[in-house]
Structures are given as structure tokens and as C-alpha cells.
C-alpha positions as CSV (number, residue, x, y, z in Angstrom):
1,M,-23.0,-39.0,6.0
2,N,-24.0,-42.7,5.7
3,L,-27.5,-44.1,5.7
4,K,-27.3,-45.2,9.4
5,S,-26.2,-41.8,10.7
6,G,-28.8,-40.2,8.5
7,M,-31.6,-42.3,10.0
8,A,-30.2,-41.7,13.5
9,K,-30.3,-37.9,13.0
10,F,-33.8,-38.0,11.6
11,A,-35.1,-40.2,14.5
12,G,-33.3,-38.1,17.1
13,K,-34.5,-34.8,15.8
14,S,-38.1,-36.0,15.4
15,S,-38.2,-37.3,19.0
16,Y,-36.7,-34.1,20.2
17,W,-39.4,-32.1,18.4
18,F,-42.1,-34.2,19.8
19,L,-40.8,-34.2,23.4
20,H,-40.3,-30.4,23.4
21,N,-43.4,-29.3,21.5
22,V,-45.9,-31.9,22.8
23,L,-44.5,-33.2,26.2
24,K,-42.5,-30.1,27.1
25,G,-39.1,-31.6,28.0
26,G,-36.5,-34.2,27.6
27,T,-32.7,-33.9,27.3
28,S,-31.5,-37.5,27.1
29,F,-34.0,-39.7,25.2
30,P,-33.4,-38.2,21.7
31,G,-29.7,-38.9,22.1
32,K,-30.3,-42.4,23.4
33,L,-32.6,-43.1,20.4
34,A,-30.1,-41.8,17.9
35,M,-27.2,-43.7,19.5
36,K,-29.4,-46.9,19.4
37,I,-29.5,-46.6,15.6
38,D,-25.9,-45.4,15.2
39,P,-23.6,-45.6,18.2
40,K,-21.2,-43.3,16.4
41,V,-23.7,-40.7,15.4
42,L,-21.9,-38.0,17.4
43,N,-18.9,-38.3,15.0
44,S,-21.2,-37.2,12.2
45,L,-23.1,-34.6,14.2
46,A,-19.9,-32.9,15.3
47,K,-18.1,-32.8,11.9
48,G,-16.8,-29.3,11.2
49,Y,-17.0,-28.1,14.8
50,E,-14.2,-26.8,17.0
51,T,-15.1,-28.4,20.2
52,I,-14.2,-27.2,23.7
53,I,-14.7,-29.8,26.5
54,V,-15.3,-28.5,30.0
55,T,-14.9,-31.2,32.7
56,G,-14.0,-31.5,36.4
57,T,-15.9,-32.1,39.6
58,N,-17.5,-28.7,40.4
59,G,-18.3,-25.8,38.2
60,K,-18.8,-27.4,34.8
61,T,-22.2,-26.0,34.1
62,M,-21.5,-22.5,35.2
63,T,-18.1,-22.4,33.5
64,T,-19.6,-23.7,30.3
65,A,-22.4,-21.1,30.4
66,L,-19.9,-18.2,31.0
67,I,-17.7,-19.5,28.1
68,V,-20.7,-19.6,25.8
69,E,-21.8,-16.1,26.7
70,A,-18.3,-14.7,26.1
71,L,-17.7,-16.5,22.8
72,K,-21.0,-15.3,21.5
73,K,-19.7,-11.8,21.6
74,K,-17.2,-12.6,18.9
75,Y,-18.5,-15.7,17.1
76,G,-22.3,-15.4,17.4
77,D,-23.8,-18.9,17.3
78,I,-22.3,-21.3,19.8
79,L,-23.6,-24.9,20.3
80,T,-23.8,-26.1,23.9
81,N,-25.6,-28.4,26.3
82,P,-27.1,-25.8,28.7
83,S,-29.1,-28.1,30.9
84,G,-26.0,-29.9,32.3
85,S,-27.0,-33.2,30.6
86,N,-23.3,-34.0,30.3
87,M,-23.1,-37.7,29.4
88,Q,-22.9,-39.0,25.8
89,Q,-26.6,-39.2,25.2
90,G,-27.2,-35.6,26.5
91,I,-24.4,-34.3,24.3
92,V,-25.9,-36.0,21.2
93,T,-29.2,-34.4,22.1
94,A,-27.5,-31.0,22.2
95,F,-26.3,-31.4,18.6
96,L,-29.7,-32.7,17.5
97,A,-31.5,-29.7,19.2
98,H,-29.2,-27.0,17.9
99,K,-30.7,-24.7,15.3
100,H,-27.7,-24.0,13.1
101,K,-27.0,-20.5,12.0
102,K,-24.5,-19.6,9.3
103,V,-21.3,-18.6,10.9
104,E,-17.6,-18.4,9.8
105,R,-16.4,-20.5,12.8
106,K,-18.5,-23.3,14.1
107,I,-17.8,-23.8,17.9
108,A,-19.3,-26.2,20.4
109,V,-18.7,-25.7,24.1
110,L,-19.7,-28.9,25.9
111,E,-19.9,-29.8,29.6
112,V,-18.7,-33.4,29.8
113,D,-19.0,-35.8,32.8
114,E,-15.5,-36.8,33.9
115,A,-16.1,-40.5,33.3
116,N,-17.4,-39.8,29.7
117,V,-14.4,-37.7,28.5
118,K,-12.7,-40.6,26.8
119,M,-15.7,-41.9,24.8
120,V,-16.8,-38.4,23.9
121,T,-13.2,-37.5,22.8
122,E,-13.0,-40.5,20.6
123,L,-16.0,-39.2,18.5
124,L,-15.6,-35.4,18.8
125,H,-11.9,-34.8,18.5
126,P,-11.9,-31.6,20.7
127,S,-9.6,-28.7,20.1
128,A,-9.4,-27.8,23.8
129,F,-10.0,-29.3,27.3
130,V,-11.0,-27.0,30.2
131,L,-10.2,-28.5,33.6
132,T,-12.0,-26.9,36.6
133,N,-11.0,-28.9,39.6
134,I,-11.2,-32.4,41.1
135,F,-12.6,-33.2,44.5
136,R,-14.1,-36.3,46.1
137,D,-17.5,-36.8,44.6
138,Q,-19.8,-39.8,44.3
139,M,-17.0,-42.1,45.4
140,D,-19.2,-45.1,44.7
141,R,-19.0,-44.1,41.0
142,Y,-15.7,-42.3,40.5
143,G,-13.4,-43.6,43.3
144,E,-10.7,-41.4,44.6
145,I,-9.6,-38.1,42.9
146,Y,-6.6,-39.9,41.3
147,T,-8.9,-42.4,39.5
148,T,-11.2,-39.5,38.4
149,Y,-8.2,-37.7,36.9
150,E,-7.0,-40.8,35.2
151,K,-10.4,-41.1,33.4
152,I,-9.9,-37.5,32.2
153,V,-6.3,-38.1,31.2
154,N,-7.3,-41.2,29.2
155,G,-9.4,-38.9,27.1
156,I,-6.9,-36.2,26.7
157,K,-4.3,-38.7,25.5
158,L,-6.4,-39.3,22.4
159,E,-5.9,-35.7,21.3
160,P,-2.3,-34.7,22.0
161,K,-2.6,-31.5,19.9
162,A,-5.6,-30.2,21.8
163,K,-4.9,-27.3,24.2
164,I,-5.3,-27.9,27.9
165,I,-6.7,-24.9,29.8
166,A,-6.4,-26.0,33.4
167,N,-6.8,-24.7,37.0
168,G,-3.1,-24.3,38.0
169,D,-4.1,-24.0,41.7
170,A,-5.2,-27.7,41.6
171,S,-2.0,-29.7,42.1
172,I,-3.3,-32.8,40.2
173,F,-3.6,-31.0,36.9
174,S,0.1,-30.4,36.3
175,S,1.1,-33.8,37.7
176,V,1.0,-35.9,34.5
177,D,3.4,-35.2,31.6
178,L,1.2,-34.7,28.6
179,P,2.5,-33.4,25.2
180,N,-0.5,-31.1,24.8
181,P,0.0,-27.3,24.8
182,K,-1.0,-26.0,28.2
183,T,-2.3,-22.8,29.8
184,Y,-2.9,-22.4,33.5
185,F,-5.1,-20.1,35.5
186,G,-5.3,-19.4,39.2
187,F,-5.2,-16.8,42.0
188,K,-2.2,-14.6,42.0
189,L,-0.2,-14.5,45.2
190,P,0.1,-11.1,46.9
191,D,3.8,-10.2,47.2
192,D,3.7,-10.1,51.0
193,L,2.5,-13.7,51.2
194,E,5.3,-15.3,49.1
195,K,7.2,-16.5,52.2
196,N,4.2,-18.2,53.7
197,D,4.6,-21.9,54.5
198,F,1.7,-23.8,55.9
199,K,-0.4,-26.9,55.5
200,A,-4.1,-27.2,54.7
201,P,-6.4,-28.2,57.5
202,V,-6.2,-31.9,58.4
203,N,-9.5,-32.9,56.9
204,T,-8.6,-31.5,53.4
205,D,-8.4,-34.1,50.7
206,G,-6.1,-34.1,47.8
207,V,-3.1,-32.6,49.6
208,L,-0.6,-35.3,49.0
209,C,2.1,-34.4,46.4
210,P,1.2,-36.3,43.2
211,K,4.9,-36.8,42.5
212,C,6.2,-38.2,45.9
213,D,3.2,-38.5,48.2
214,H,4.6,-36.0,50.7
215,I,2.1,-33.6,52.3
216,L,1.9,-30.4,50.2
217,H,2.5,-27.0,51.7
218,Y,1.0,-23.7,50.7
219,H,2.1,-20.1,50.3
220,E,-1.6,-19.2,50.1
221,R,-4.8,-21.4,50.0
222,V,-8.0,-20.1,48.3
223,Y,-10.3,-23.0,49.5
224,A,-10.1,-26.8,49.9
225,N,-6.9,-28.0,48.2
226,L,-6.7,-25.0,45.7
227,G,-3.9,-22.5,46.0
228,D,-0.2,-21.7,45.6
229,F,1.1,-25.2,46.6
230,F,4.6,-26.6,46.8
231,C,6.2,-29.8,48.0
232,P,9.1,-29.3,50.4
233,N,10.3,-32.8,49.7
234,C,10.7,-33.0,46.0
235,G,10.2,-29.4,44.8
236,Y,7.0,-29.9,42.8
237,H,5.1,-26.6,42.8
238,R,2.3,-24.7,41.1
239,P,3.0,-24.1,37.4
240,E,3.4,-20.6,36.0
241,L,0.0,-19.0,35.5
242,T,-1.1,-17.2,32.4
243,Y,-4.4,-15.8,33.6
244,T,-5.0,-14.7,37.2
245,V,-7.4,-13.3,39.6
246,N,-5.5,-10.6,41.4
247,K,-8.0,-9.4,44.0
248,I,-11.5,-10.1,45.3
249,I,-13.2,-6.7,45.7
250,E,-16.7,-7.7,47.0
251,Q,-18.7,-10.9,47.8
252,T,-22.4,-11.4,48.5
253,P,-24.6,-14.4,47.8
254,N,-25.8,-12.6,44.7
255,N,-22.8,-10.6,43.4
256,L,-19.1,-11.0,42.9
257,K,-16.6,-8.3,42.0
258,F,-13.0,-9.2,41.4
259,Q,-9.9,-8.1,39.4
260,M,-8.4,-10.1,36.6
261,G,-5.3,-8.6,35.0
262,D,-5.8,-4.8,35.4
263,K,-9.5,-4.8,34.9
264,D,-12.4,-5.2,37.4
265,Y,-15.2,-7.8,36.6
266,A,-18.6,-8.5,38.0
267,I,-21.0,-11.4,37.8
268,N,-24.4,-11.6,39.4
269,I,-23.9,-14.8,41.4
270,G,-22.1,-15.6,44.7
271,G,-19.4,-17.9,46.0
272,T,-15.6,-17.9,45.7
273,Y,-15.8,-21.0,43.6
274,N,-17.7,-19.0,40.9
275,I,-14.7,-16.7,40.7
276,Y,-12.7,-19.7,39.6
277,N,-15.4,-20.5,37.1
278,A,-15.3,-17.0,35.7
279,L,-11.5,-17.2,35.5
280,A,-11.7,-20.4,33.6
281,A,-14.1,-18.8,31.2
282,Y,-12.0,-15.7,30.9
283,S,-9.0,-17.9,30.1
284,V,-10.8,-19.7,27.3
285,A,-12.2,-16.4,25.9
286,R,-8.7,-14.8,25.8
287,E,-7.3,-17.9,24.1
288,F,-10.0,-17.6,21.5
289,G,-9.2,-13.9,20.8
290,L,-11.7,-12.0,22.8
291,S,-10.8,-8.6,24.4
292,D,-11.1,-7.8,28.1
293,E,-14.0,-5.5,27.3
294,E,-16.0,-8.3,25.5
295,V,-15.5,-10.7,28.4
296,A,-16.5,-8.1,30.9
297,Q,-19.7,-7.3,29.0
298,A,-20.5,-11.0,28.7
299,F,-20.0,-11.5,32.4
300,A,-22.2,-8.5,33.3
301,E,-25.0,-10.0,31.2
302,N,-24.8,-13.6,32.5
303,K,-28.0,-15.2,33.7
304,R,-28.7,-17.6,36.5
305,I,-28.8,-21.1,35.1
306,F,-30.7,-24.3,35.8
307,G,-30.3,-25.3,39.4
308,R,-27.0,-23.4,39.9
309,Q,-28.1,-20.5,42.1
310,E,-31.2,-20.3,40.0
311,M,-33.4,-17.5,41.1
312,I,-37.1,-18.3,41.4
313,H,-39.8,-15.8,42.3
314,Y,-42.8,-17.4,44.1
315,G,-45.3,-15.0,45.5
316,D,-43.3,-12.6,47.7
317,K,-40.4,-15.1,48.1
318,E,-37.1,-14.9,46.4
319,I,-35.9,-18.5,46.1
320,D,-32.3,-19.3,45.4
321,L,-32.0,-22.9,44.2
322,I,-28.5,-24.3,44.6
323,L,-27.2,-27.7,43.6
324,V,-25.0,-29.4,46.2
325,K,-23.3,-32.7,45.5
326,N,-20.1,-33.1,47.5
327,P,-18.5,-31.8,50.7
328,V,-16.2,-29.2,49.0
329,G,-19.0,-27.7,47.0
330,L,-21.4,-27.7,49.9
331,D,-18.8,-26.2,52.2
332,E,-18.3,-23.3,49.8
333,V,-22.1,-22.7,49.5
334,L,-22.3,-22.6,53.3
335,H,-19.5,-20.1,53.4
336,M,-21.4,-18.1,50.8
337,L,-24.5,-18.1,52.9
338,N,-22.5,-16.4,55.7
339,T,-22.1,-13.4,53.4
340,E,-25.9,-12.9,53.4
341,K,-26.7,-9.6,55.2
342,D,-30.5,-10.3,55.5
343,D,-32.5,-12.9,57.4
344,Y,-33.4,-16.0,55.4
345,S,-35.0,-19.4,55.5
346,L,-33.0,-22.5,54.7
347,V,-34.4,-25.6,52.9
348,T,-32.2,-28.7,52.5
349,L,-33.2,-31.6,50.2
350,L,-31.2,-34.8,50.3
351,N,-31.6,-37.8,47.9
352,A,-29.4,-40.8,47.4
353,N,-30.1,-42.0,44.0
354,H,-27.5,-43.1,41.5
355,A,-27.2,-39.6,40.0
356,D,-26.7,-38.1,43.5
357,G,-24.3,-40.8,44.8
358,I,-25.9,-43.4,47.0
359,D,-23.6,-42.7,50.0
360,T,-24.8,-39.7,52.0
361,S,-21.9,-39.7,54.5
362,W,-20.4,-36.7,52.6
363,I,-22.8,-34.3,54.4
364,W,-20.8,-34.9,57.6
365,D,-17.7,-33.3,56.0
366,A,-19.3,-30.0,55.4
367,D,-19.2,-27.2,58.0
368,Y,-22.9,-26.8,59.0
369,E,-21.5,-25.9,62.5
370,G,-20.0,-22.7,61.0
371,L,-23.3,-21.3,59.7
372,N,-24.4,-18.0,61.1
373,K,-27.6,-19.4,62.7
374,S,-28.8,-16.0,63.8
375,K,-29.7,-15.1,60.2
376,I,-31.7,-18.4,59.7
377,K,-35.3,-17.9,60.8
378,K,-36.7,-21.3,59.7
379,V,-35.3,-24.6,58.4
380,I,-37.2,-27.2,56.3
381,V,-35.6,-30.6,55.8
382,G,-36.8,-32.6,52.8
383,G,-35.9,-35.2,50.2
384,Q,-35.9,-39.0,50.4
385,R,-33.2,-38.9,53.1
386,W,-34.6,-36.1,55.2
387,H,-34.0,-38.0,58.4
388,D,-30.2,-38.1,57.7
389,M,-30.1,-34.4,57.0
390,G,-32.2,-33.6,60.0
391,F,-29.9,-35.5,62.3
392,R,-26.9,-33.8,60.7
393,L,-28.4,-30.4,61.4
394,E,-29.2,-31.4,65.0
395,I,-25.6,-32.3,65.6
396,A,-24.6,-29.0,64.0
397,G,-26.5,-27.2,66.8
398,F,-30.0,-26.6,65.3
399,E,-32.8,-27.3,67.7
400,P,-34.7,-30.5,66.7
401,G,-38.0,-28.9,67.4
402,S,-37.3,-26.0,65.1
403,L,-36.7,-28.3,62.0
404,L,-39.8,-28.8,59.8
405,T,-39.5,-32.1,58.0
406,N,-41.3,-32.2,54.7
407,P,-40.2,-34.8,52.1
408,D,-43.3,-34.2,49.8
409,D,-42.7,-31.6,47.1
410,D,-46.3,-30.5,46.9
411,S,-46.6,-29.7,50.6
412,L,-43.0,-28.4,50.7
413,I,-44.0,-25.7,48.2
414,E,-47.0,-24.8,50.4
415,E,-44.7,-24.5,53.4
416,I,-42.3,-22.3,51.5
417,K,-45.1,-19.9,51.0
418,K,-45.6,-19.6,54.8
419,L,-41.9,-19.0,55.6
420,P,-41.2,-15.9,57.7
421,T,-38.5,-14.4,55.4
422,K,-38.5,-13.0,51.9
423,K,-35.2,-14.8,51.0
424,V,-35.2,-18.6,50.8
425,Y,-32.2,-20.7,50.0
426,I,-32.8,-24.3,48.8
427,L,-29.7,-26.5,48.9
428,S,-30.6,-29.7,47.0
429,T,-29.0,-32.8,45.5
430,Y,-29.5,-33.4,41.8
431,T,-32.5,-35.7,41.7
432,A,-34.3,-33.8,44.5
433,M,-33.7,-30.6,42.5
434,L,-35.2,-32.2,39.3
435,A,-38.2,-33.5,41.2
436,L,-38.8,-30.1,42.8
437,R,-38.5,-28.2,39.5
438,K,-40.9,-30.6,37.9
439,T,-43.5,-30.0,40.6
440,M,-42.9,-26.2,40.4
441,A,-43.4,-26.4,36.6
442,E,-46.7,-28.3,37.1
443,K,-47.8,-25.5,39.4
444,K,-46.7,-22.9,36.9
445,I,-44.2,-21.4,39.3
446,I,-41.4,-21.9,36.7
447,K,-41.6,-22.7,33.0
448,A,-41.7,-26.3,32.0
449,G,-38.7,-27.9,30.2
450,M,-35.0,-27.6,30.9
């Protein structure tokens, strides 16, 4: 360690201590401060670690959390960035904050923003890349899915010996010829569906063959563009899968039961997309030597995490806070709500800041029309762009007079207390979620910090 990196570490750790012991929070500033002193401080902080990078559009935070819980069963102490602060400064902060324990194998599992994969890889030299999916997301920042994948590939190319553990149901992930060892996961096709031949719905993005631009066909489609794809023009098809989900046994908004290999697994969270996240974590765990029993135990013990179906108890209300940020993810959350058996109230919070994506047109691509409105007893519309979301819901068939518009978090929290149902689902964009959690922390509804 040179003098510059030593000073950067000291300043970063000191600022982290002050922020979390005096001001009760902060995930980026310590990293920014350390990088200001030594832009390459991450190289020094990560020395000696086997690092797993988790990236993709949706599911990074949940996949990372599940991987960490699984690997802890075998390796004990695992370094990670649990708050989802996934750009370089947040990752530096994660290393600064970690209280190191003596272990035989030092492992870091890091969620990394797609556009940051290259710069993080240059400093971390990861041993594995986990690729969840790629959908249209914040197009003002990422562009089309092909440019997003190119950003990821540019990072992977820096570490040709690192293992790629990728979603084989996403056609884009096997489209580039990379020298890295590869393992694919996905949903196993039932034998009676092997002769199926159909196209995805017309508004599905990412269904052009990445080899010849012909429209892809499917034997089976799980959701969006994910499934057992093939190109009838050039023969490109889904790669051989090593790890598979064989059956979905049960789905509710709060529980999933499914079969991987010959064993049944359960996690206390809803949504088909979270089965993919669990499968990605399972694949990593198996690659790192864990048994099925160890993985199953870790999954059974998994906790709701920051803003990703985070359960908040407020008086007699059970609030499920869910981050939504793009049409595919939002669509899957709406489908999940239709598995709710009880009446509930719906709160939608829409912001359009840089971290959310400044273009809100994506809300029109989600199937609000398909919501089972009979279960929804009250709707509150909030956030900086509440008028856009209110209009979207009106077009989806909600009566304008039944929508309560409330962009102020203090009064929103009071209105939640008055809602007619015990269950409350809050669908929120990123900065709206942060603002709401901050207000809730100030009111002692949740703990301060991240």
C-alpha cells in the first residue's frame, strides 16, 4: 500500500464512521472522498479478494443478497454492498465499511451498475461475472439493450479467465463469442412443449436474433423476452443449461415455491422474476461448492431487503415497498399483485430524476389494464410526477374521482394510516423511494440508515 492509498483509506473510513455514528447514514460520500485522494484506491482495497460481480437490468440487488446469504453458509464472512449503491463510489464505500473477519477465503459479492462494469473490473479483477437480464431501462442513460450489453462486455473482455454465470434464457448473453468459461441457467422446458413454435407478443423488446436480426421464436416463454428461444432463420438457439428451474409449485406476493434439480426451494418473496434471481444465486453457490441443502437453508432464511419488496409495519398496516424502474420489471410486479388473495390498497410514486430516468413514458408500456381492480380498495398517487401516473391509471380504467393525489411524503404517510385495508403495496421509483424512507425514518417508522 502506498502513501496515497493509505491516506485515502483513512479519510474514507473516518468519514464513514462519522456519517454512520453521528449523522446515521451515507453510502456514497466516503467512497467519493477516498477516490478524490486516490482514484485507484479500489485496487488496494480489493487486494486478496475473490470478487463476484453481479450486473444486469433487473434483479441485481436481490440476486446479490441471495448469493451472499448462500456463500455465508460455507465461507462465513462475505463482503458486499447491501444497500444497492452500485457505482464505483458506493463499491469503494462497501470495502471501507466492511469489518474484516479472519477467513480462509476472502470473497466479495458486488452489485455493479451496467455502465460501471468496465471501470470496476479494471481495478477489482473479478473471478466471476453474474448476468441477470437486460431490458430497456433509463434509455436516456443506457440507450438500447445492445449498447447496455456492450458496456458489460467491454468489462468482461478485461478478464478473459473470469467465469461467466449468465441467464441462458436471455438471447443476448450468448451472442458474443468470449473466451471466458461459461455456465448458463434458465427454466427447463417440459417435454410436451419441445415442439412449440411461437413468437413473443408484438410489444416485447429484445426479440430480434442477435446474430441475423430475424425475429426470434420460442418453444416456451417465461416472461418478456426470456425463455427457450431459437431463430428459424440462422439456427441460433438457447445454449445448454447447467442449472435449471424445473417447476413452479406455488406463487403469492409473499412466497415462492419452486423446484431446482430434484429439490424444492422456497423464498419469502413474490414474483416470477425473483425465481430467476434465486436460480442465479443457486448457480453461483453450486459453482462455489455449496450443497443443495446449504442453498435451501440460506433461501429459507433470506430477509426482505432495502426497497425490494421491503416489508414495513406501520400501525395496523403491512406495507410492501417495491422498487419499479422499467416496463418489464413493473409489468412483473403488476402480475405479482394479481396473485394477492386479500383486498389491498395501492400507492404509486413516480419521480423523474437522473437516478430514475428522466423519461416517464415507460409507464405506458406496463399492463395496468390487467390489474384485478376488484381487490384494490383505494389508490394514492404521489411523487413529483403524480399527474402523469394519475392520468396513466385513468386510462387504465381507474375512476378519476377515486384516485387520491398526494405528492407530499408527510401527508402521504398520514393518508396511509387511514387506508381501508391492512395490506398496502407501494410501487415507487428510486428517488421517490429514498425520499419516502427518509421521512419514515424521521418519524421512527423504520430505522435510520441504509
